[in-house]
OpenMM code with the backbone's topology and positions (N, CA, C; nanometers):
from openmm import Vec3, app, unit

residues = "UNK UNK UNK UNK UNK UNK UNK UNK UNK UNK UNK UNK UNK UNK UNK UNK UNK UNK UNK UNK UNK UNK UNK UNK UNK UNK UNK UNK UNK UNK UNK UNK UNK UNK UNK UNK UNK UNK UNK UNK UNK UNK UNK UNK UNK UNK UNK UNK UNK UNK UNK UNK UNK UNK UNK UNK UNK UNK UNK UNK UNK UNK UNK UNK UNK UNK UNK UNK UNK UNK UNK UNK UNK UNK UNK UNK UNK UNK UNK UNK UNK UNK UNK UNK UNK UNK UNK UNK UNK UNK UNK UNK UNK UNK UNK UNK UNK UNK UNK UNK UNK UNK UNK UNK UNK UNK UNK UNK UNK UNK UNK UNK UNK UNK UNK UNK UNK UNK UNK UNK UNK UNK UNK UNK UNK UNK UNK UNK UNK UNK UNK UNK UNK UNK UNK UNK UNK UNK UNK UNK UNK UNK UNK UNK UNK UNK UNK UNK UNK UNK UNK UNK UNK UNK UNK UNK UNK UNK UNK UNK UNK UNK UNK UNK UNK UNK UNK UNK UNK UNK UNK UNK UNK UNK UNK UNK UNK UNK UNK UNK UNK UNK UNK".split()
positions = [
    Vec3(2.4761, 6.3883, 4.6595),
    Vec3(2.3487, 6.3396, 4.5965),
    Vec3(2.3612, 6.2866, 4.4663),
    Vec3(2.4709, 6.3594, 4.3721),
    Vec3(2.4922, 6.2853, 4.2724),
    Vec3(2.5488, 6.1613, 4.2585),
    Vec3(2.6170, 6.1301, 4.3622),
    Vec3(2.6812, 5.9946, 4.3568),
    Vec3(2.5820, 5.8807, 4.3933),
    Vec3(2.4797, 5.9203, 4.4728),
    Vec3(2.3526, 5.8289, 4.4810),
    Vec3(2.2920, 5.7966, 4.3453),
    Vec3(2.2747, 5.8982, 4.2648),
    Vec3(2.1876, 5.8836, 4.1423),
    Vec3(2.2757, 5.8022, 4.0523),
    Vec3(2.4092, 5.8269, 4.0517),
    Vec3(2.4825, 5.7377, 3.9542),
    Vec3(2.5085, 5.5840, 4.0043),
    Vec3(2.5041, 5.5903, 4.1302),
    Vec3(2.5069, 5.4247, 4.1836),
    Vec3(2.3723, 5.3746, 4.1661),
    Vec3(2.2576, 5.4420, 4.1844),
    Vec3(2.1329, 5.3820, 4.1384),
    Vec3(2.1133, 5.3498, 4.0003),
    Vec3(2.1801, 5.4463, 3.9331),
    Vec3(2.1621, 5.4194, 3.7746),
    Vec3(2.2528, 5.2952, 3.7305),
    Vec3(2.3710, 5.2835, 3.7876),
    Vec3(2.4436, 5.1631, 3.7533),
    Vec3(2.3900, 5.0516, 3.8140),
    Vec3(2.3155, 5.0361, 3.9224),
    Vec3(2.2590, 4.9134, 3.9606),
    Vec3(2.1288, 4.8825, 3.8820),
    Vec3(2.0603, 4.9829, 3.8369),
    Vec3(1.9444, 4.9673, 3.7413),
    Vec3(1.9935, 4.9185, 3.6195),
    Vec3(2.1011, 4.9668, 3.5630),
    Vec3(2.1487, 4.9278, 3.4290),
    Vec3(2.2055, 4.7957, 3.4461),
    Vec3(2.2637, 4.7529, 3.5449),
    Vec3(2.3125, 4.6133, 3.5668),
    Vec3(2.1888, 4.5178, 3.5604),
    Vec3(2.1092, 4.5476, 3.6403),
    Vec3(1.9742, 4.4600, 3.6589),
    Vec3(1.9049, 4.4462, 3.5215),
    Vec3(1.9137, 4.5543, 3.4503),
    Vec3(1.8485, 4.5466, 3.3165),
    Vec3(1.9119, 4.4458, 3.2246),
    Vec3(2.0575, 4.4607, 3.2204),
    Vec3(2.1267, 4.3696, 3.1293),
    Vec3(2.1093, 4.2261, 3.1818),
    Vec3(2.1067, 4.1923, 3.2997),
    Vec3(2.0905, 4.0704, 3.3490),
    Vec3(1.9594, 3.9966, 3.3079),
    Vec3(1.8375, 4.0859, 3.3218),
    Vec3(1.7114, 4.0313, 3.2848),
    Vec3(1.7120, 4.0164, 3.1176),
    Vec3(1.7762, 4.1011, 3.0558),
    Vec3(1.7927, 4.0833, 2.9109),
    Vec3(1.8472, 3.9718, 2.8741),
    Vec3(1.9573, 3.9178, 2.9576),
    Vec3(2.0224, 3.7997, 2.9079),
    Vec3(1.9261, 3.6712, 2.9458),
    Vec3(1.8481, 3.6928, 3.0473),
    Vec3(1.7558, 3.5740, 3.0818),
    Vec3(1.6549, 3.5692, 2.9786),
    Vec3(1.6018, 3.6830, 2.9222),
    Vec3(1.5055, 3.6844, 2.8207),
    Vec3(1.5513, 3.6109, 2.6948),
    Vec3(1.6751, 3.6430, 2.6702),
    Vec3(1.7357, 3.6026, 2.5451),
    Vec3(1.7429, 3.4339, 2.5543),
    Vec3(1.7916, 3.3834, 2.6660),
    Vec3(1.7975, 3.2374, 2.7036),
    Vec3(1.6599, 3.1815, 2.6863),
    Vec3(1.5468, 3.2582, 2.7450),
    Vec3(1.4218, 3.1899, 2.7246),
    Vec3(1.3680, 3.1999, 2.5853),
    Vec3(1.4023, 3.2844, 2.4955),
    Vec3(1.3751, 3.2930, 2.3452),
    Vec3(1.4418, 3.1702, 2.2913),
    Vec3(1.5772, 3.1513, 2.3056),
    Vec3(1.6397, 3.0389, 2.2531),
    Vec3(1.5943, 2.9019, 2.3071),
    Vec3(1.5627, 2.8825, 2.4107),
    Vec3(1.4771, 2.7572, 2.4525),
    Vec3(1.3545, 2.7427, 2.3990),
    Vec3(1.2702, 2.8466, 2.3858),
    Vec3(1.1481, 2.8478, 2.3232),
    Vec3(1.1712, 2.7847, 2.1662),
    Vec3(1.2641, 2.8571, 2.1077),
    Vec3(1.3005, 2.8223, 1.9681),
    Vec3(1.3323, 2.6909, 1.9418),
    Vec3(1.4154, 2.6287, 2.0446),
    Vec3(1.4627, 2.4871, 2.0288),
    Vec3(1.3337, 2.3977, 2.0468),
    Vec3(1.2348, 2.4344, 2.1605),
    Vec3(1.1181, 2.3571, 2.1747),
    Vec3(1.0364, 2.3515, 2.0517),
    Vec3(1.0138, 2.4685, 1.9969),
    Vec3(0.9392, 2.4745, 1.8762),
    Vec3(0.9943, 2.3836, 1.7571),
    Vec3(1.1183, 2.3862, 1.7633),
    Vec3(1.1900, 2.3213, 1.6294),
    Vec3(1.1697, 2.1743, 1.6531),
    Vec3(1.1708, 2.1286, 1.7679),
    Vec3(1.1576, 1.9744, 1.8028),
    Vec3(1.0204, 1.9450, 1.7758),
    Vec3(0.9330, 2.0297, 1.8158),
    Vec3(0.7857, 2.0082, 1.7844),
    Vec3(0.7500, 1.9943, 1.6384),
    Vec3(0.8291, 2.0921, 1.5595),
    Vec3(0.7804, 2.0975, 1.4230),
    Vec3(0.8593, 1.9577, 1.3591),
    Vec3(0.9751, 1.9305, 1.3891),
    Vec3(1.0425, 1.7981, 1.3438),
    Vec3(0.9547, 1.6825, 1.3787),
    Vec3(0.8962, 1.6897, 1.4864),
    Vec3(0.8084, 1.5694, 1.5274),
    Vec3(0.6778, 1.5583, 1.4323),
    Vec3(0.6335, 1.6919, 1.4054),
    Vec3(0.5124, 1.6917, 1.3228),
    Vec3(0.5533, 1.6509, 1.1795),
    Vec3(0.6504, 1.6842, 1.1232),
    Vec3(0.7105, 1.6452, 0.9992),
    Vec3(0.7373, 1.4958, 0.9851),
    Vec3(0.7845, 1.4395, 1.1135),
    Vec3(0.7936, 1.2850, 1.0990),
    Vec3(0.6647, 1.2249, 1.0917),
    Vec3(0.5688, 1.2677, 1.1737),
    Vec3(0.4266, 1.2294, 1.1804),
    Vec3(0.3636, 1.2226, 1.0380),
    Vec3(0.3884, 1.3539, 0.9645),
    Vec3(0.3193, 1.3765, 0.8395),
    Vec3(0.3826, 1.2649, 0.7488),
    Vec3(0.5134, 1.2320, 0.7466),
    Vec3(0.5774, 1.1319, 0.6703),
    Vec3(0.5134, 1.0022, 0.6863),
    Vec3(0.5031, 0.9702, 0.8195),
    Vec3(0.4450, 0.8228, 0.8312),
    Vec3(0.2984, 0.8411, 0.8014),
    Vec3(0.2328, 0.9340, 0.8100),
    Vec3(0.0790, 0.9385, 0.7468),
    Vec3(0.0701, 0.9225, 0.6089),
    Vec3(0.1691, 0.9875, 0.5434),
    Vec3(0.1541, 0.9691, 0.3898),
    Vec3(0.2018, 0.8320, 0.3501),
    Vec3(0.2954, 0.7706, 0.4149),
    Vec3(0.3292, 0.6294, 0.3829),
    Vec3(0.2159, 0.5449, 0.4191),
    Vec3(0.1538, 0.5520, 0.5238),
    Vec3(0.0382, 0.4762, 0.5627),
    Vec3(-0.0835, 0.4948, 0.4687),
    Vec3(-0.1023, 0.6156, 0.4147),
    Vec3(-0.1980, 0.6371, 0.3248),
    Vec3(-0.1739, 0.5796, 0.1945),
    Vec3(-0.0625, 0.5830, 0.1495),
    Vec3(-0.0155, 0.5091, 0.0277),
    Vec3(-0.0282, 0.3565, 0.0447),
    Vec3(-0.0137, 0.3067, 0.1466),
    Vec3(-0.0169, 0.1453, 0.1780),
    Vec3(-0.1735, 0.1416, 0.1807),
    Vec3(-0.2424, 0.2134, 0.2394),
    Vec3(-0.3915, 0.1975, 0.2393),
    Vec3(-0.4556, 0.1995, 0.0907),
    Vec3(-0.4024, 0.2901, 0.0075),
    Vec3(-0.4490, 0.3153, -0.1366),
    Vec3(-0.4188, 0.1904, -0.2111),
    Vec3(-0.2929, 0.1158, -0.1975),
    Vec3(-0.2588, 0.0059, -0.2572),
    Vec3(-0.3569, -0.1183, -0.2175),
    Vec3(-0.3766, -0.1186, -0.0902),
    Vec3(-0.4603, -0.2337, -0.0444),
    Vec3(-0.6039, -0.2255, -0.1031),
    Vec3(-0.6363, -0.0991, -0.0964),
    Vec3(-0.7860, -0.0723, -0.1514),
    Vec3(-0.7949, -0.1088, -0.3063),
    Vec3(-0.6885, -0.0721, -0.3742),
    Vec3(-0.6744, -0.1147, -0.5278),
    Vec3(-0.6820, -0.2520, -0.5270),
    Vec3(-0.5945, -0.3213, -0.4641),
    Vec3(-0.5880, -0.4688, -0.4727),
    Vec3(-0.7166, -0.5419, -0.4484),
    Vec3(-0.7827, -0.4827, -0.3493),
    Vec3(-0.9282, -0.5397, -0.3051),
    Vec3(-1.0267, -0.5061, -0.4198),
    Vec3(-1.0197, -0.4156, -0.4864),
    Vec3(-1.0981, -0.3555, -0.5974),
    Vec3(-1.0717, -0.4580, -0.7245),
    Vec3(-0.9334, -0.4714, -0.7457),
    Vec3(-0.9023, -0.5714, -0.8513),
    Vec3(-0.9403, -0.7057, -0.8270),
    Vec3(-0.9308, -0.7556, -0.7036),
    Vec3(-0.9721, -0.8820, -0.6670),
    Vec3(-1.1125, -0.9134, -0.6906),
    Vec3(-1.1960, -0.8394, -0.6348),
    Vec3(-1.3219, -0.8312, -0.6658),
    Vec3(-1.3741, -0.8408, -0.8051),
    Vec3(-1.2957, -0.7449, -0.8864),
    Vec3(-1.3339, -0.7209, -1.0325),
    Vec3(-1.3308, -0.8594, -1.1000),
    Vec3(-1.2165, -0.9338, -1.0664),
    Vec3(-1.1868, -1.0695, -1.1293),
    Vec3(-1.2896, -1.1671, -1.0800),
    Vec3(-1.3297, -1.1599, -0.9587),
    Vec3(-1.4249, -1.2498, -0.8973),
    Vec3(-1.5629, -1.2378, -0.9711),
    Vec3(-1.6008, -1.1082, -0.9915),
    Vec3(-1.7127, -1.0749, -1.0819),
    Vec3(-1.7065, -1.1333, -1.2340),
    Vec3(-1.5887, -1.1216, -1.2780),
    Vec3(-1.5771, -1.1863, -1.4134),
    Vec3(-1.5947, -1.3271, -1.4168),
    Vec3(-1.5399, -1.3842, -1.3139),
    Vec3(-1.5634, -1.5390, -1.2970),
    Vec3(-1.7238, -1.5696, -1.2767),
    Vec3(-1.7904, -1.5012, -1.1965),
    Vec3(-1.9376, -1.5238, -1.1784),
    Vec3(-2.0110, -1.4946, -1.3133),
    Vec3(-1.9705, -1.4023, -1.3882),
    Vec3(-2.0465, -1.3857, -1.5107),
    Vec3(-2.0375, -1.4833, -1.5943),
    Vec3(-1.9105, -1.5579, -1.6014),
    Vec3(-1.9049, -1.6545, -1.7043),
    Vec3(-1.9165, -1.7987, -1.6491),
    Vec3(-2.0296, -1.8290, -1.6157),
    Vec3(-2.0653, -1.9355, -1.5466),
    Vec3(-2.0288, -2.0896, -1.6201),
    Vec3(-2.0490, -2.0850, -1.7540),
    Vec3(-2.0262, -2.1882, -1.8213),
    Vec3(-1.8545, -2.2265, -1.8004),
    Vec3(-1.7726, -2.1329, -1.8262),
    Vec3(-1.6228, -2.1659, -1.8222),
    Vec3(-1.5868, -2.1795, -1.6676),
    Vec3(-1.6380, -2.1182, -1.5728),
    Vec3(-1.6094, -2.1466, -1.4408),
    Vec3(-1.6651, -2.2813, -1.3860),
    Vec3(-1.7648, -2.3190, -1.4444),
    Vec3(-1.8253, -2.4578, -1.4038),
    Vec3(-1.7466, -2.5688, -1.4700),
    Vec3(-1.6717, -2.5378, -1.5791),
    Vec3(-1.5954, -2.6377, -1.6629),
    Vec3(-1.4482, -2.6181, -1.6167),
    Vec3(-1.4000, -2.5363, -1.5098),
    Vec3(-1.2788, -2.5397, -1.4611),
    Vec3(-1.1792, -2.4412, -1.5573),
    Vec3(-1.2383, -2.3578, -1.6266),
    Vec3(-1.1482, -2.2893, -1.7311),
    Vec3(-1.0748, -2.1612, -1.6478),
    Vec3(-1.1156, -2.1527, -1.5275),
    Vec3(-1.0499, -2.0306, -1.4347),
    Vec3(-0.9561, -2.0888, -1.3326),
    Vec3(-0.9669, -2.2364, -1.3227),
    Vec3(-0.9023, -2.2954, -1.2212),
    Vec3(-0.7279, -2.2834, -1.2043),
    Vec3(-0.6669, -2.2608, -1.3239),
    Vec3(-0.5112, -2.2473, -1.3314),
    Vec3(-0.4593, -2.1246, -1.3976),
    Vec3(-0.5119, -2.0104, -1.3691),
    Vec3(-0.4750, -1.9046, -1.4572),
    Vec3(-0.3568, -1.8312, -1.3452),
    Vec3(-0.2345, -1.8373, -1.4046),
    Vec3(-0.1101, -1.7785, -1.3415),
    Vec3(-0.0494, -1.6996, -1.4440),
    Vec3(0.0334, -1.6086, -1.3908),
    Vec3(0.1061, -1.5170, -1.4989),
    Vec3(0.2027, -1.6066, -1.5664),
    Vec3(0.2628, -1.6913, -1.5091),
    Vec3(0.3737, -1.7750, -1.5767),
    Vec3(0.3235, -1.8770, -1.6687),
    Vec3(0.1924, -1.8913, -1.6897),
    Vec3(0.1492, -2.0029, -1.7673),
    Vec3(0.1559, -1.9731, -1.9254),
    Vec3(0.2005, -1.8641, -1.9595),
    Vec3(0.2311, -1.8351, -2.1090),
    Vec3(0.0876, -1.8041, -2.1786),
    Vec3(0.0007, -1.7468, -2.1043),
    Vec3(-0.1440, -1.7270, -2.1809),
    Vec3(-0.1157, -1.5804, -2.2288),
    Vec3(-0.1859, -1.5813, -2.3642),
    Vec3(-0.1917, -1.4667, -2.4266),
    Vec3(-0.3437, -1.4216, -2.4738),
    Vec3(-0.3781, -1.3192, -2.4869),
    Vec3(-0.5151, -1.2868, -2.5300),
    Vec3(-0.5677, -1.3414, -2.6490),
    Vec3(-0.6851, -1.4359, -2.6520),
    Vec3(-0.7016, -1.4866, -2.7762),
    Vec3(-0.7571, -1.4055, -2.8954),
    Vec3(-0.7763, -1.2805, -2.8418),
    Vec3(-0.8315, -1.1707, -2.9497),
    Vec3(-0.9679, -1.2063, -3.0143),
    Vec3(-1.0474, -1.2480, -2.9401),
    Vec3(-1.1839, -1.2999, -2.9883),
    Vec3(-1.2984, -1.2062, -2.9423),
    Vec3(-1.2745, -1.0930, -2.8587),
    Vec3(-1.3822, -1.0145, -2.8070),
    Vec3(-1.4741, -0.9692, -2.9124),
    Vec3(-1.4177, -0.9036, -3.0206),
    Vec3(-1.4955, -0.8660, -3.1456),
    Vec3(-1.5634, -0.9670, -3.2320),
    Vec3(-1.4995, -1.0889, -3.2300),
    Vec3(-1.5516, -1.1947, -3.3310),
    Vec3(-1.6330, -1.2920, -3.2615),
    Vec3(-1.6537, -1.2986, -3.1251),
    Vec3(-1.7132, -1.3992, -3.0421),
    Vec3(-1.6292, -1.4974, -2.9903),
    Vec3(-1.6256, -1.5031, -2.8574),
    Vec3(-1.5355, -1.5923, -2.7794),
    Vec3(-1.6182, -1.7307, -2.7502),
    Vec3(-1.5559, -1.8231, -2.7209),
    Vec3(-1.5995, -1.9495, -2.6453),
    Vec3(-1.6057, -1.9055, -2.5018),
    Vec3(-1.6734, -1.9693, -2.4028),
    Vec3(-1.6465, -1.9330, -2.2613),
    Vec3(-1.5062, -1.9560, -2.2099),
    Vec3(-1.4367, -2.0610, -2.2758),
    Vec3(-1.2896, -2.0756, -2.2273),
    Vec3(-1.2064, -1.9831, -2.2750),
    Vec3(-1.2303, -1.9294, -2.3963),
    Vec3(-1.1456, -1.8196, -2.4455),
    Vec3(-1.1779, -1.6838, -2.3655),
    Vec3(-1.3080, -1.6734, -2.3474),
    Vec3(-1.3401, -1.5529, -2.2480),
    Vec3(-1.2755, -1.5594, -2.1252),
    Vec3(-1.2723, -1.6680, -2.0604),
    Vec3(-1.1827, -1.6961, -1.9322),
    Vec3(-1.0468, -1.6454, -1.9456),
    Vec3(-0.9802, -1.6868, -2.0489),
    Vec3(-0.8470, -1.6420, -2.0875),
    Vec3(-0.8226, -1.5100, -2.1267),
    Vec3(-0.9205, -1.4551, -2.1979),
    Vec3(-0.9081, -1.2982, -2.2113),
    Vec3(-0.9388, -1.2157, -2.1065),
    Vec3(-1.0458, -1.2571, -2.0102),
    Vec3(-1.0682, -1.1890, -1.8844),
    Vec3(-0.9435, -1.2015, -1.8035),
    Vec3(-0.8645, -1.3251, -1.7929),
    Vec3(-0.7499, -1.3103, -1.7043),
    Vec3(-0.6378, -1.2195, -1.7582),
    Vec3(-0.6124, -1.2490, -1.8893),
    Vec3(-0.4944, -1.1441, -1.9294),
    Vec3(-0.5178, -0.9997, -1.9298),
    Vec3(-0.6413, -0.9672, -1.9594),
    Vec3(-0.6773, -0.8268, -1.9329),
    Vec3(-0.6793, -0.7758, -1.7923),
    Vec3(-0.7180, -0.8626, -1.7177),
    Vec3(-0.7292, -0.8378, -1.5560),
    Vec3(-0.5756, -0.8359, -1.5158),
    Vec3(-0.5039, -0.9305, -1.5361),
    Vec3(-0.3730, -0.9336, -1.4935),
    Vec3(-0.2839, -0.8227, -1.5400),
    Vec3(-0.3025, -0.7618, -1.6645),
    Vec3(-0.2331, -0.6461, -1.7235),
    Vec3(-0.2789, -0.5244, -1.6384),
    Vec3(-0.3895, -0.5302, -1.5806),
    Vec3(-0.4301, -0.4114, -1.5117),
    Vec3(-0.3854, -0.4115, -1.3796),
    Vec3(-0.3719, -0.5338, -1.3223),
    Vec3(-0.2980, -0.5544, -1.1888),
    Vec3(-0.1565, -0.5027, -1.1880),
    Vec3(-0.0893, -0.5566, -1.2929),
    Vec3(0.0458, -0.5226, -1.3264),
    Vec3(0.0830, -0.3792, -1.3393),
    Vec3(-0.0091, -0.3034, -1.4081),
    Vec3(0.0065, -0.1562, -1.4129),
    Vec3(-0.0492, -0.0794, -1.2959),
    Vec3(-0.1496, -0.1257, -1.2114),
    Vec3(-0.1876, -0.0504, -1.1063),
    Vec3(-0.1113, -0.0763, -0.9680),
    Vec3(-0.0284, -0.1851, -0.9500),
    Vec3(0.0096, -0.2002, -0.8233),
    Vec3(0.1703, -0.2352, -0.8549),
    Vec3(0.2560, -0.1960, -0.7415),
    Vec3(0.3968, -0.2109, -0.7731),
    Vec3(0.4383, -0.3665, -0.7560),
    Vec3(0.5035, -0.3947, -0.8719),
    Vec3(0.5195, -0.5385, -0.8917),
    Vec3(0.3968, -0.6247, -0.8773),
    Vec3(0.2898, -0.6021, -0.9207),
    Vec3(0.1653, -0.6580, -0.9196),
    Vec3(0.1455, -0.7813, -1.0083),
    Vec3(0.0730, -0.8757, -0.9630),
    Vec3(0.0598, -0.9960, -1.0284),
    Vec3(-0.0754, -1.0606, -0.9775),
    Vec3(-0.1528, -1.1392, -1.0482),
    Vec3(-0.2730, -1.1931, -0.9997),
    Vec3(-0.2729, -1.3290, -1.0542),
    Vec3(-0.3493, -1.4155, -0.9620),
    Vec3(-0.3567, -1.5624, -0.9944),
    Vec3(-0.4947, -1.5980, -0.9598),
    Vec3(-0.5375, -1.6854, -1.0425),
    Vec3(-0.6748, -1.7454, -1.0113),
    Vec3(-0.6575, -1.8912, -1.0224),
    Vec3(-0.6835, -1.9525, -0.9021),
    Vec3(-0.6591, -2.1225, -0.8929),
    Vec3(-0.7557, -2.1704, -0.7892),
    Vec3(-0.7461, -2.3010, -0.7775),
    Vec3(-0.8030, -2.3735, -0.6608),
    Vec3(-0.7181, -2.3927, -0.5550),
    Vec3(-0.7572, -2.3412, -0.4344),
    Vec3(-0.6427, -2.3499, -0.3199),
    Vec3(-0.7288, -2.3619, -0.1855),
    Vec3(-0.6739, -2.4410, -0.1020),
    Vec3(-0.7376, -2.4741, 0.0351),
    Vec3(-0.6899, -2.3657, 0.1341),
    Vec3(-0.5679, -2.3127, 0.1039),
    Vec3(-0.4973, -2.2042, 0.1935),
    Vec3(-0.4748, -2.0818, 0.1168),
    Vec3(-0.5801, -2.0071, 0.1013),
    Vec3(-0.5633, -1.8924, 0.0039),
    Vec3(-0.4806, -1.7735, 0.0385),
    Vec3(-0.4270, -1.7548, 0.1614),
    Vec3(-0.3569, -1.6630, 0.2140),
    Vec3(-0.1994, -1.6607, 0.2124),
    Vec3(-0.1640, -1.7640, 0.1153),
    Vec3(-0.0213, -1.7984, 0.1124),
    Vec3(0.0256, -1.7641, -0.0325),
    Vec3(0.1679, -1.7884, -0.0410),
    Vec3(0.2195, -1.7789, -0.1608),
    Vec3(0.2834, -1.6538, -0.1894),
    Vec3(0.3632, -1.6436, -0.3087),
    Vec3(0.4013, -1.5198, -0.3681),
    Vec3(0.3639, -1.5002, -0.5146),
    Vec3(0.4048, -1.4099, -0.5787),
    Vec3(0.3626, -1.3938, -0.7279),
    Vec3(0.4595, -1.4849, -0.7957),
    Vec3(0.5647, -1.5309, -0.7576),
    Vec3(0.6528, -1.6322, -0.8248),
    Vec3(0.6084, -1.7737, -0.8112),
    Vec3(0.5620, -1.7994, -0.6842),
    Vec3(0.5144, -1.9349, -0.6391),
    Vec3(0.3736, -1.9072, -0.5563),
    Vec3(0.2607, -1.9112, -0.6338),
    Vec3(0.1388, -1.8802, -0.5757),
    Vec3(0.0797, -1.9770, -0.4704),
    Vec3(0.1463, -2.0984, -0.4503),
    Vec3(0.1109, -2.2137, -0.3729),
    Vec3(-0.0288, -2.2407, -0.3849),
    Vec3(-0.0742, -2.2672, -0.5063),
    Vec3(-0.2051, -2.3131, -0.5254),
    Vec3(-0.2174, -2.4782, -0.5145),
    Vec3(-0.2616, -2.5327, -0.4221),
    Vec3(-0.2659, -2.6762, -0.3910),
    Vec3(-0.3707, -2.7548, -0.4922),
    Vec3(-0.4713, -2.6863, -0.5552),
    Vec3(-0.5716, -2.7674, -0.6123),
    Vec3(-0.6749, -2.8505, -0.5260),
    Vec3(-0.6677, -2.8252, -0.4153),
    Vec3(-0.7560, -2.8894, -0.3162),
    Vec3(-0.8863, -2.8191, -0.2923),
    Vec3(-0.9979, -2.8869, -0.2948),
    Vec3(-1.1255, -2.8249, -0.2757),
    Vec3(-1.1872, -2.7882, -0.4094),
    Vec3(-1.3037, -2.7069, -0.3937),
    Vec3(-1.3786, -2.6762, -0.5202),
    Vec3(-1.3982, -2.5155, -0.5129),
    Vec3(-1.3284, -2.4471, -0.4322),
    Vec3(-1.3447, -2.3074, -0.4408),
    Vec3(-1.2318, -2.2508, -0.5255),
    Vec3(-1.2633, -2.1542, -0.6096),
    Vec3(-1.1774, -2.0692, -0.6879),
    Vec3(-1.1155, -1.9682, -0.5798),
    Vec3(-0.9923, -1.9374, -0.5985),
    Vec3(-0.9437, -1.8096, -0.5107),
    Vec3(-0.8894, -1.7062, -0.6167),
    Vec3(-0.9158, -1.5966, -0.5809),
    Vec3(-0.8349, -1.4791, -0.6591),
    Vec3(-0.7280, -1.4282, -0.5623),
    Vec3(-0.6067, -1.4382, -0.6105),
    Vec3(-0.5064, -1.3745, -0.5420),
    Vec3(-0.4197, -1.2648, -0.5938),
    Vec3(-0.4057, -1.1458, -0.5417),
    Vec3(-0.3402, -1.0424, -0.5837),
    Vec3(-0.2334, -1.0165, -0.4966),
    Vec3(-0.1105, -1.0099, -0.5760),
    Vec3(0.0198, -0.9973, -0.5114),
    Vec3(0.0753, -0.8674, -0.5414),
    Vec3(0.1479, -0.7866, -0.4433),
    Vec3(0.2277, -0.6616, -0.4734),
    Vec3(0.3288, -0.6372, -0.3725),
    Vec3(0.4173, -0.5501, -0.3850),
    Vec3(0.5219, -0.5325, -0.2881),
    Vec3(0.5377, -0.3822, -0.2833),
    Vec3(0.5388, -0.3560, -0.1484),
    Vec3(0.5420, -0.2073, -0.0979),
    Vec3(0.6752, -0.1627, -0.0722),
    Vec3(0.7089, -0.0359, -0.0581),
    Vec3(0.8472, 0.0112, -0.0094),
    Vec3(0.8866, -0.0296, 0.1072),
    Vec3(1.0134, -0.0670, 0.1310),
    Vec3(1.0694, -0.0883, 0.2712),
    Vec3(1.0268, 0.0131, 0.3661),
    Vec3(0.9865, -0.0299, 0.4774),
    Vec3(0.9923, 0.0677, 0.5766),
    Vec3(1.1320, 0.0974, 0.6436),
    Vec3(1.1273, 0.1919, 0.7225),
    Vec3(1.2543, 0.2156, 0.7940),
    Vec3(1.2972, 0.1130, 0.9024),
    Vec3(1.4166, 0.0450, 0.8840),
    Vec3(1.4568, -0.0591, 0.9534),
    Vec3(1.4391, -0.2009, 0.8697),
    Vec3(1.3628, -0.2098, 0.7698),
    Vec3(1.3409, -0.3330, 0.7071),
    Vec3(1.4506, -0.3390, 0.6060),
    Vec3(1.4982, -0.4574, 0.5626),
    Vec3(1.5998, -0.4663, 0.4805),
    Vec3(1.5283, -0.5172, 0.3363),
    Vec3(1.4204, -0.5784, 0.3277),
    Vec3(1.3622, -0.6144, 0.2089),
    Vec3(1.2015, -0.5416, 0.2240),
    Vec3(1.1452, -0.5116, 0.1046),
    Vec3(1.0169, -0.4595, 0.1140),
    Vec3(0.9198, -0.5778, 0.1410),
    Vec3(0.8108, -0.5508, 0.2022),
    Vec3(0.7096, -0.6559, 0.2271),
    Vec3(0.6354, -0.6760, 0.1071),
    Vec3(0.5921, -0.8067, 0.0820),
    Vec3(0.5163, -0.8507, -0.0145),
    Vec3(0.3732, -0.8722, 0.0407),
    Vec3(0.2461, -0.8347, -0.0161),
    Vec3(0.1261, -0.8587, 0.0369),
    Vec3(0.0406, -0.9436, -0.0549),
    Vec3(-0.0526, -1.0147, -0.0056),
    Vec3(-0.1387, -1.0859, -0.0850),
    Vec3(-0.2951, -1.0631, -0.0377),
    Vec3(-0.3589, -1.0278, -0.1319),
    Vec3(-0.5220, -1.0132, -0.0975),
    Vec3(-0.5665, -1.1364, -0.1703),
    Vec3(-0.6639, -1.2075, -0.1094),
    Vec3(-0.7355, -1.3224, -0.1787),
    Vec3(-0.8927, -1.3269, -0.1373),
    Vec3(-0.9595, -1.3682, -0.2315),
    Vec3(-1.0936, -1.3698, -0.2103),
    Vec3(-1.1600, -1.5122, -0.2614),
    Vec3(-1.2178, -1.5948, -0.1938),
    Vec3(-1.2847, -1.7028, -0.2385),
    Vec3(-1.4075, -1.6638, -0.3389),
    Vec3(-1.4058, -1.7394, -0.4526),
    Vec3(-1.5295, -1.7301, -0.5490),
    Vec3(-1.5952, -1.8502, -0.5770),
    Vec3(-1.7232, -1.8389, -0.5446),
    Vec3(-1.8149, -1.9582, -0.5585),
    Vec3(-1.9201, -1.9196, -0.6593),
    Vec3(-1.9000, -1.9584, -0.7871),
    Vec3(-1.9964, -1.9037, -0.8876),
    Vec3(-2.1225, -1.9715, -0.8767),
    Vec3(-2.2331, -1.9100, -0.8783),
    Vec3(-2.3496, -1.9668, -0.8564),
    Vec3(-2.4444, -1.9841, -0.9886),
] * unit.nanometer
topology = app.Topology()
chain = topology.addChain("A")
for resn in residues:
    res = topology.addResidue(resn, chain)
    for name in ("N", "CA", "C"):
        topology.addAtom(name, app.Element.getBySymbol(name[0]), res)
């Protein structure tokens, strides 16, 4: 009878160790699955942050573009005379410094542009703004805005560059443009 008990005990002990091994494998597989899931969530979070930053830059560019359009609409005399028609970063414009002493409409146009373009440059990565007459407003770069001078509609263009996404060799350059019809 003693032999039966020890045989039963040894069989029970053997089965306990085998199921303990399966339990350990199940725990390891569960840890691997959870780790893969957490890595996926971390990657998704990184993409969401990048897209959120891109959205923020586009929103800021839109706000800045409309701000310049509003400045043009307010200064009707200068916009009607064409003072806003060729304002680009490379044109060597400087602030006339006449805000406190009284500006002519043309000086106010230059002052508006210089102040606005400074804000664009400080608010957006590699930001630059252009105001010109252009029949194809969604083209060009900050270095070459491609303003053709055709038509009678002023266009406000805001250029900026975002970080390169995974797999891109050069960062993308974006342009926001809005037509302005002073009334």
